[in-house]
GUKE-639624 format. One record per residue (C-alpha): residue number from 1; chain; x, y, z. Coordinates in pm, 1 decimal. Layout:
N
(NUM,A,(X,Y,Z)),
...
This chain:
380
(1,A,(-753.2,-3217.4,-1436.9)),
(2,A,(-824.9,-3572.5,-1316.4)),
(3,A,(-450.9,-3640.6,-1299.7)),
(4,A,(-400.4,-3327.8,-1083.2)),
(5,A,(-688.3,-3421.3,-852.8)),
(6,A,(-545.6,-3772.2,-814.1)),
(7,A,(-201.6,-3624.1,-740.8)),
(8,A,(-331.9,-3381.9,-478.4)),
(9,A,(-543.4,-3653.7,-315.5)),
(10,A,(-239.4,-3882.5,-294.7)),
(11,A,(-22.4,-3602.1,-161.3)),
(12,A,(-263.6,-3504.8,115.6)),
(13,A,(-311.6,-3870.3,210.8)),
(14,A,(65.4,-3915.8,236.6)),
(15,A,(106.0,-3597.6,439.4)),
(16,A,(-173.4,-3697.1,677.9)),
(17,A,(-38.6,-4047.3,727.3)),
(18,A,(313.4,-3918.7,781.4)),
(19,A,(211.6,-3649.5,1029.0)),
(20,A,(6.4,-3905.3,1220.8)),
(21,A,(306.0,-4137.1,1251.5)),
(22,A,(587.6,-3885.6,1281.6)),
(23,A,(528.2,-3813.4,1648.7)),
(24,A,(659.8,-4163.8,1717.9)),
(25,A,(964.7,-4123.0,1493.2)),
(26,A,(1307.0,-4020.5,1620.2)),
(27,A,(1593.1,-3955.3,1381.6)),
(28,A,(1946.6,-3830.1,1374.8)),
(29,A,(1919.2,-3454.1,1326.2)),
(30,A,(2231.6,-3253.3,1234.6)),
(31,A,(2244.4,-2890.3,1348.0)),
(32,A,(2304.2,-2615.1,1090.1)),
(33,A,(2664.4,-2544.5,1003.4)),
(34,A,(2843.4,-2251.2,1166.7)),
(35,A,(2988.0,-2071.8,862.1)),
(36,A,(3082.8,-1734.2,1013.2)),
(37,A,(2823.1,-1574.5,785.7)),
(38,A,(2640.6,-1380.5,1054.9)),
(39,A,(2387.8,-1644.1,1154.2)),
(40,A,(2362.1,-1746.1,1518.6)),
(41,A,(2306.1,-2121.5,1531.9)),
(42,A,(2039.4,-2242.0,1771.0)),
(43,A,(1859.6,-2558.3,1867.7)),
(44,A,(1489.5,-2602.9,1790.2)),
(45,A,(1408.9,-2646.6,2159.3)),
(46,A,(1578.1,-2316.6,2245.2)),
(47,A,(1335.9,-2129.8,2013.8)),
(48,A,(1022.5,-2320.4,2119.3)),
(49,A,(1012.4,-2560.0,1825.6)),
(50,A,(963.0,-2935.4,1839.6)),
(51,A,(1304.9,-3093.3,1766.3)),
(52,A,(1153.0,-3427.0,1671.5)),
(53,A,(920.5,-3268.6,1419.1)),
(54,A,(1201.9,-3074.7,1248.8)),
(55,A,(1422.6,-3383.1,1257.5)),
(56,A,(1159.2,-3568.6,1057.7)),
(57,A,(1204.5,-3335.2,759.7)),
(58,A,(1410.0,-3583.2,554.6)),
(59,A,(1153.6,-3858.2,600.5)),
(60,A,(868.2,-3615.7,535.7)),
(61,A,(1017.0,-3516.9,199.9)),
(62,A,(1087.8,-3878.4,105.8)),
(63,A,(717.9,-3953.4,152.1)),
(64,A,(615.7,-3683.4,-97.4)),
(65,A,(559.0,-3786.3,-462.0)),
(66,A,(838.0,-3657.7,-691.5)),
(67,A,(952.7,-3394.9,-442.0)),
(68,A,(1273.1,-3258.2,-608.7)),
(69,A,(1328.7,-3032.5,-307.9)),
(70,A,(1675.9,-2877.5,-306.2)),
(71,A,(1696.7,-2687.8,23.0)),
(72,A,(1494.3,-2609.2,334.6)),
(73,A,(1607.1,-2348.8,589.0)),
(74,A,(1426.2,-2253.3,910.2)),
(75,A,(1513.1,-1958.0,1135.2)),
(76,A,(1330.0,-1847.5,1447.2)),
(77,A,(1392.6,-1564.8,1694.3)),
(78,A,(1691.7,-1465.0,1481.2)),
(79,A,(1859.8,-1806.4,1503.7)),
(80,A,(1917.0,-2063.5,1231.4)),
(81,A,(1771.5,-2385.7,1369.8)),
(82,A,(1732.6,-2620.1,1073.3)),
(83,A,(1875.6,-2659.9,724.6)),
(84,A,(1860.5,-2951.9,483.1)),
(85,A,(2010.0,-2991.4,137.2)),
(86,A,(1941.4,-3251.5,-130.5)),
(87,A,(2035.9,-3341.4,-485.4)),
(88,A,(1804.1,-3280.1,-779.2)),
(89,A,(1762.0,-3166.4,-1135.3)),
(90,A,(1784.8,-2788.8,-1163.3)),
(91,A,(1814.0,-2491.5,-1396.0)),
(92,A,(2039.6,-2188.1,-1403.4)),
(93,A,(1847.9,-1902.6,-1553.5)),
(94,A,(1674.0,-2040.7,-1859.4)),
(95,A,(1921.9,-2323.3,-1915.5)),
(96,A,(1919.2,-2679.3,-1773.5)),
(97,A,(2184.2,-2734.1,-1506.9)),
(98,A,(2146.6,-3111.6,-1479.6)),
(99,A,(2174.7,-3294.1,-1148.9)),
(100,A,(2303.6,-3063.5,-874.7)),
(101,A,(2411.1,-3156.1,-524.0)),
(102,A,(2310.0,-2868.1,-299.4)),
(103,A,(2488.3,-2750.9,15.6)),
(104,A,(2495.6,-2451.6,253.0)),
(105,A,(2723.6,-2265.9,10.4)),
(106,A,(2547.2,-2361.1,-315.1)),
(107,A,(2359.4,-2080.2,-488.0)),
(108,A,(2009.8,-2134.0,-627.7)),
(109,A,(1792.1,-1935.9,-867.5)),
(110,A,(1545.9,-1720.6,-675.0)),
(111,A,(1339.2,-1650.5,-986.5)),
(112,A,(1058.4,-1408.8,-892.3)),
(113,A,(1176.9,-1398.9,-531.7)),
(114,A,(1421.8,-1145.3,-677.7)),
(115,A,(1134.5,-894.9,-666.7)),
(116,A,(1151.0,-866.3,-288.3)),
(117,A,(1522.7,-787.1,-305.5)),
(118,A,(1454.8,-507.4,-554.2)),
(119,A,(1194.7,-365.4,-314.2)),
(120,A,(1455.1,-357.3,-36.5)),
(121,A,(1695.6,-170.1,-265.8)),
(122,A,(1425.0,80.6,-354.9)),
(123,A,(1374.9,151.9,15.0)),
(124,A,(1746.9,208.3,65.1)),
(125,A,(1773.1,436.9,-238.6)),
(126,A,(1465.6,635.6,-129.5)),
(127,A,(1624.2,697.4,208.8)),
(128,A,(1940.1,820.3,36.9)),
(129,A,(1740.2,1056.9,-185.0)),
(130,A,(1849.4,855.4,-489.7)),
(131,A,(1508.9,727.5,-600.9)),
(132,A,(1212.3,934.5,-719.8)),
(133,A,(938.3,996.0,-459.9)),
(134,A,(689.1,712.2,-487.6)),
(135,A,(397.4,930.3,-595.2)),
(136,A,(581.2,1093.3,-885.2)),
(137,A,(512.2,986.7,-1246.7)),
(138,A,(722.6,705.6,-1389.7)),
(139,A,(743.9,870.0,-1731.3)),
(140,A,(920.3,1174.6,-1583.4)),
(141,A,(1234.8,969.7,-1520.9)),
(142,A,(1252.9,852.8,-1882.4)),
(143,A,(1227.1,1156.6,-2112.0)),
(144,A,(1384.1,952.1,-2391.7)),
(145,A,(1050.7,771.8,-2423.6)),
(146,A,(838.2,1088.0,-2446.6)),
(147,A,(679.5,959.0,-2769.9)),
(148,A,(516.6,680.1,-2565.3)),
(149,A,(358.3,922.2,-2319.9)),
(150,A,(-21.1,927.5,-2310.6)),
(151,A,(-250.0,1077.2,-2045.7)),
(152,A,(-310.0,728.2,-1903.4)),
(153,A,(61.0,640.2,-1891.3)),
(154,A,(150.0,981.3,-1750.4)),
(155,A,(-63.8,892.4,-1446.8)),
(156,A,(144.8,586.0,-1352.0)),
(157,A,(345.8,638.1,-1032.9)),
(158,A,(631.2,446.4,-876.9)),
(159,A,(406.3,341.1,-589.4)),
(160,A,(177.8,170.6,-841.6)),
(161,A,(475.3,-2.5,-1003.5)),
(162,A,(580.6,-129.3,-658.8)),
(163,A,(233.4,-278.5,-610.1)),
(164,A,(211.3,-412.4,-968.6)),
(165,A,(-93.2,-198.1,-1038.1)),
(166,A,(49.9,25.6,-1312.0)),
(167,A,(-228.2,-62.7,-1556.2)),
(168,A,(22.6,-156.1,-1827.0)),
(169,A,(-76.7,-470.7,-2013.6)),
(170,A,(124.7,-784.7,-1942.0)),
(171,A,(69.8,-1156.0,-2002.4)),
(172,A,(271.5,-1364.6,-1759.4)),
(173,A,(-17.0,-1595.4,-1676.5)),
(174,A,(65.1,-1849.0,-1947.4)),
(175,A,(341.2,-2108.8,-1915.4)),
(176,A,(696.9,-1977.3,-1916.0)),
(177,A,(777.3,-2238.7,-2176.7)),
(178,A,(549.0,-2043.6,-2413.6)),
(179,A,(758.2,-1800.2,-2622.1)),
(180,A,(473.0,-1546.3,-2623.5)),
(181,A,(485.4,-1509.2,-2244.4)),
(182,A,(561.2,-1140.8,-2181.2)),
(183,A,(858.8,-1236.1,-1963.1)),
(184,A,(1017.0,-1418.1,-2256.9)),
(185,A,(953.9,-1125.6,-2492.4)),
(186,A,(1108.8,-894.9,-2232.2)),
(187,A,(1410.0,-1121.8,-2199.2)),
(188,A,(1470.1,-1104.8,-2574.1)),
(189,A,(1413.1,-728.3,-2604.7)),
(190,A,(1704.4,-502.6,-2694.6)),
(191,A,(1544.1,-217.9,-2495.3)),
(192,A,(1349.5,-360.3,-2198.2)),
(193,A,(1233.2,-23.5,-2062.7)),
(194,A,(1083.4,76.4,-2397.6)),
(195,A,(923.7,-266.9,-2434.0)),
(196,A,(747.5,-226.6,-2097.3)),
(197,A,(634.8,132.9,-2147.0)),
(198,A,(501.2,69.6,-2496.6)),
(199,A,(257.4,-196.4,-2373.4)),
(200,A,(-106.5,-86.5,-2409.9)),
(201,A,(-297.2,6.5,-2095.7)),
(202,A,(-538.0,-266.0,-1985.9)),
(203,A,(-686.2,-67.6,-1698.6)),
(204,A,(-645.2,261.5,-1510.5)),
(205,A,(-327.2,305.1,-1309.1)),
(206,A,(-367.2,197.1,-947.8)),
(207,A,(-696.6,14.9,-992.7)),
(208,A,(-600.3,-351.8,-1037.0)),
(209,A,(-316.5,-590.1,-958.7)),
(210,A,(-154.7,-762.5,-1255.8)),
(211,A,(153.5,-975.2,-1196.5)),
(212,A,(436.7,-839.9,-1412.0)),
(213,A,(811.4,-892.2,-1405.4)),
(214,A,(807.8,-579.6,-1621.3)),
(215,A,(723.4,-380.6,-1307.7)),
(216,A,(1036.1,-512.2,-1136.4)),
(217,A,(1242.1,-439.0,-1446.7)),
(218,A,(1120.2,-76.4,-1442.2)),
(219,A,(1224.7,-45.2,-1077.4)),
(220,A,(1569.3,-182.7,-1160.1)),
(221,A,(1605.4,60.2,-1451.6)),
(222,A,(1511.5,345.2,-1217.6)),
(223,A,(1761.7,228.4,-954.5)),
(224,A,(2039.2,215.9,-1211.6)),
(225,A,(1958.9,560.7,-1348.6)),
(226,A,(1890.9,731.0,-1016.0)),
(227,A,(2196.7,591.2,-834.7)),
(228,A,(2427.8,610.8,-1134.6)),
(229,A,(2557.2,263.3,-1053.7)),
(230,A,(2525.8,-88.7,-1186.3)),
(231,A,(2254.8,-275.4,-1000.5)),
(232,A,(2481.9,-550.2,-867.8)),
(233,A,(2737.3,-297.5,-737.7)),
(234,A,(2469.9,-102.2,-554.2)),
(235,A,(2317.6,-421.1,-412.1)),
(236,A,(2657.4,-550.4,-303.5)),
(237,A,(2746.6,-236.3,-108.2)),
(238,A,(2410.1,-138.4,34.6)),
(239,A,(2243.5,-474.0,104.2)),
(240,A,(2455.6,-784.6,59.3)),
(241,A,(2776.1,-670.8,233.2)),
(242,A,(2590.8,-552.5,546.5)),
(243,A,(2409.1,-889.2,550.1)),
(244,A,(2742.6,-1072.2,521.2)),
(245,A,(2635.9,-1220.2,186.5)),
(246,A,(2964.9,-1268.9,9.6)),
(247,A,(2863.7,-1478.7,-290.3)),
(248,A,(2580.6,-1401.6,-530.4)),
(249,A,(2505.9,-1397.6,-901.2)),
(250,A,(2263.3,-1169.1,-1080.5)),
(251,A,(2195.0,-1304.7,-1427.0)),
(252,A,(2127.0,-1076.0,-1720.6)),
(253,A,(1863.7,-1071.8,-1990.6)),
(254,A,(1959.3,-1217.0,-2325.4)),
(255,A,(1854.4,-929.9,-2551.5)),
(256,A,(1989.3,-626.7,-2366.8)),
(257,A,(2239.6,-756.1,-2115.4)),
(258,A,(2053.1,-569.3,-1840.0)),
(259,A,(2000.5,-738.5,-1507.3)),
(260,A,(1704.3,-973.3,-1493.3)),
(261,A,(1399.8,-934.1,-1269.6)),
(262,A,(1417.3,-1308.4,-1204.4)),
(263,A,(1795.2,-1350.7,-1216.2)),
(264,A,(1927.8,-1335.2,-859.7)),
(265,A,(2104.3,-1645.2,-725.6)),
(266,A,(2172.3,-1688.7,-353.8)),
(267,A,(2241.1,-1967.4,-108.9)),
(268,A,(1926.6,-2061.1,84.4)),
(269,A,(2060.9,-1946.1,421.7)),
(270,A,(2154.1,-1610.5,266.3)),
(271,A,(1802.6,-1581.7,125.9)),
(272,A,(1667.8,-1631.2,477.8)),
(273,A,(1861.5,-1323.8,590.9)),
(274,A,(1637.0,-1113.0,367.8)),
(275,A,(1335.3,-1245.2,552.8)),
(276,A,(1501.2,-1178.4,886.7)),
(277,A,(1540.7,-812.1,786.8)),
(278,A,(1163.6,-784.2,758.4)),
(279,A,(1120.5,-923.0,1111.0)),
(280,A,(1373.8,-691.4,1274.2)),
(281,A,(1280.8,-349.3,1131.1)),
(282,A,(1566.0,-374.9,882.8)),
(283,A,(1847.3,-464.7,1123.5)),
(284,A,(2101.3,-744.8,1099.5)),
(285,A,(2321.8,-825.4,1398.3)),
(286,A,(2268.3,-479.1,1541.8)),
(287,A,(2332.9,-292.4,1216.7)),
(288,A,(2057.2,-86.9,1051.0)),
(289,A,(2056.6,-211.3,690.7)),
(290,A,(1716.6,-84.5,576.7)),
(291,A,(1566.0,252.4,665.3)),
(292,A,(1359.1,226.8,980.9)),
(293,A,(994.9,137.3,911.4)),
(294,A,(1061.2,39.0,547.0)),
(295,A,(1017.1,-328.7,637.6)),
(296,A,(672.8,-263.0,786.2)),
(297,A,(577.6,-40.2,493.8)),
(298,A,(687.2,-308.4,249.2)),
(299,A,(467.6,-583.1,389.9)),
(300,A,(159.7,-371.6,457.3)),
(301,A,(-139.9,-493.1,249.0)),
(302,A,(-192.1,-244.9,-33.5)),
(303,A,(-396.6,-418.6,-301.7)),
(304,A,(-591.4,-738.7,-361.9)),
(305,A,(-376.6,-974.0,-565.2)),
(306,A,(-415.1,-1315.6,-725.8)),
(307,A,(-648.2,-1566.1,-557.2)),
(308,A,(-669.3,-1488.0,-184.2)),
(309,A,(-336.6,-1306.5,-162.1)),
(310,A,(-276.9,-940.0,-88.8)),
(311,A,(25.8,-757.5,-221.6)),
(312,A,(257.2,-503.0,-62.2)),
(313,A,(566.7,-340.0,-207.1)),
(314,A,(674.6,-637.9,-419.1)),
(315,A,(597.7,-883.9,-137.1)),
(316,A,(312.4,-1133.7,-134.3)),
(317,A,(88.6,-1137.6,172.1)),
(318,A,(-117.8,-1436.9,276.3)),
(319,A,(-235.1,-1641.7,569.5)),
(320,A,(-224.3,-1994.9,704.0)),
(321,A,(-438.6,-2182.1,954.7)),
(322,A,(-260.2,-2303.3,1267.1)),
(323,A,(-420.2,-2440.8,1582.8)),
(324,A,(-735.2,-2235.7,1537.6)),
(325,A,(-547.6,-1918.2,1446.9)),
(326,A,(-556.8,-1716.2,1127.9)),
(327,A,(-183.1,-1660.5,1088.9)),
(328,A,(-65.6,-1377.7,862.1)),
(329,A,(260.4,-1402.2,669.8)),
(330,A,(457.8,-1212.1,408.8)),
(331,A,(652.8,-1394.6,145.4)),
(332,A,(833.3,-1428.8,-182.2)),
(333,A,(725.2,-1670.1,-454.3)),
(334,A,(940.3,-1785.1,-744.8)),
(335,A,(889.9,-2013.9,-1041.6)),
(336,A,(975.4,-2378.9,-985.9)),
(337,A,(887.6,-2389.0,-616.3)),
(338,A,(1110.2,-2113.2,-474.5)),
(339,A,(944.2,-1988.3,-157.8)),
(340,A,(1011.9,-1776.4,147.8)),
(341,A,(760.4,-1728.6,428.5)),
(342,A,(806.0,-1454.2,690.1)),
(343,A,(566.8,-1501.3,982.6)),
(344,A,(578.5,-1198.3,1216.7)),
(345,A,(339.8,-1358.1,1468.2)),
(346,A,(582.7,-1646.6,1517.7)),
(347,A,(910.2,-1458.7,1448.9)),
(348,A,(975.6,-1727.0,1187.4)),
(349,A,(1144.2,-1744.9,845.5)),
(350,A,(1120.6,-2049.4,620.2)),
(351,A,(1297.1,-2084.9,282.4)),
(352,A,(1238.5,-2364.9,32.2)),
(353,A,(1422.5,-2415.5,-296.6)),
(354,A,(1293.0,-2670.3,-547.3)),
(355,A,(1321.1,-2775.5,-911.4)),
(356,A,(957.3,-2806.2,-1020.7)),
(357,A,(986.8,-2582.3,-1326.9)),
(358,A,(671.2,-2607.6,-1532.8)),
(359,A,(522.7,-2865.8,-1293.3)),
(360,A,(220.3,-2831.1,-1068.3)),
(361,A,(417.4,-2977.3,-775.2)),
(362,A,(567.4,-2629.2,-732.2)),
(363,A,(233.5,-2508.7,-593.8)),
(364,A,(180.0,-2780.8,-333.6)),
(365,A,(501.7,-2947.5,-217.1)),
(366,A,(673.1,-2638.3,-69.0)),
(367,A,(338.4,-2545.3,86.7)),
(368,A,(312.3,-2892.9,241.9)),
(369,A,(657.3,-2853.8,400.9)),
(370,A,(561.7,-2515.7,544.6)),
(371,A,(204.3,-2580.8,654.0)),
(372,A,(214.6,-2948.4,750.5)),
(373,A,(557.4,-2974.8,911.0)),
(374,A,(729.0,-2646.0,1001.7)),
(375,A,(430.5,-2446.4,1127.7)),
(376,A,(300.2,-2725.7,1353.5)),
(377,A,(653.7,-2763.2,1493.0)),
(378,A,(619.2,-2426.2,1666.2)),
(379,A,(512.6,-2479.3,2025.0)),
(380,A,(395.2,-2135.7,2138.4)),
């Protein structure tokens, strides 16, 4: 604990000293690359952001202790205005990937940020009539597991699974390096759906939030069964192709070979497109990708979550303090420092990829980039 306190104290001191001096710093600042991937490239000044502040990103990160930041992407008013890529130690799935040099085209593990993508697919499938109504029982879709049905489990609905309030027991609060973490047991299971549904109830359905990648895995199993298609094929046609995302990986679980709730890999600027969908009522470059109003429904606060967060339909909801304002945001959070913030009040999307797997830096360094550099760079 003393080591963590010393680390945080040093970090905040460095951030404060850098921010105090950065206003006098001018640096070469390359614009984002035009890759013909659907993004309109803009300048910070054109979207009411401080160019000098965004140009100080490299120096800001260098001042942080052991940063291991891999990518930072900033989009405002629908335009990509900043992107930076670095080299660092990384992982691919559960395996070390060594030193990786990142770039606009390089894919990165999203880890639990995958959950938000699954929520978008659920909205699309609902609109097509290919997903069960949200207030119908989960067990009804899986008659093969009728032996696991109890009155308490029969009460679980898909809406509760979307808000991670199913009541099914799950222990993902311990370190992922611990083999008894429920996510690791799920990964090794030959039948993930059975493994999730056979967990004992720890509370009544709908009453409490409990973080669970098992909830996301149930949604993916339902998508596969209800659409009759492999998850990656459905995602490619219905979500990624309309977003002009041409390159992605979706890793599979070791035991069953089913797609993983933490397995999606995207380039950072493609990840930012997902956030842009939530700011534009599901449209991308004039095309309606999501059903109208699903974006707003997805990021509506629905349950109290961990710490001071709320939770929507597989999206985290929080707030930041900026110039005397209480600023609400929606976001995605993934292991190792994977973050995306969507700030409707500023029409802003920020994506950070990092390699702090199993390290407490994952909780503070991406937050420092967002709160101490990018947010203050907005001028209006």
